[in-house]
TIMAR-274354 format. One record per residue (C-alpha): x negated, y negated, z negated; residue in three letters. Coordinates in steps of 0.2 Angstrom, whole numbers. Layout:
N
PT,X,Y,Z,ALA
...
***
This chain:
41
PT,-41,-15,1,MET
PT,-26,-25,1,PHE
PT,-9,-20,-1,VAL
PT,8,-30,4,HIS
PT,22,-24,-6,TYR
PT,31,-22,10,THR
PT,20,-6,15,GLU
PT,23,4,-1,ILE
PT,36,18,4,GLN
PT,51,21,-9,GLY
PT,67,13,-14,SER
PT,68,0,-29,GLY
PT,57,-11,-36,PHE
PT,39,-10,-25,ARG
PT,24,-6,-37,THR
PT,9,1,-40,LEU
PT,0,3,-58,GLU
PT,-19,1,-59,GLU
PT,-28,19,-56,ASN
PT,-12,26,-48,GLN
PT,-17,39,-34,LYS
PT,-8,34,-17,VAL
PT,-11,39,1,GLU
PT,-11,25,15,PHE
PT,-18,21,32,GLU
PT,-29,8,36,ILE
PT,-23,-6,46,GLY
PT,-30,-23,50,HIS
PT,-23,-39,48,SER
PT,-30,-58,54,PRO
PT,-38,-57,36,LYS
PT,-47,-39,37,GLY
PT,-42,-22,32,PRO
PT,-24,-18,25,GLN
PT,-17,-4,18,ALA
PT,-1,4,26,THR
PT,12,15,23,GLY
PT,7,18,5,VAL
PT,14,35,-4,ARG
PT,12,36,-22,SER
PT,5,56,-24,LEU
***
C-alpha cells in the first residue's frame, strides 16, 4: 500500500516506522490503491 507523506495526519515531521500501527482509508490514484488520512494508533 502506497502512503504519501502528505496523507500522514499530525504536526511536525511526518514519518512512519516499520511495524507501526496505523489506521487509514483506501483511496485511488492513477497508479493504484493509496492510503489516505493515515493516523497513528
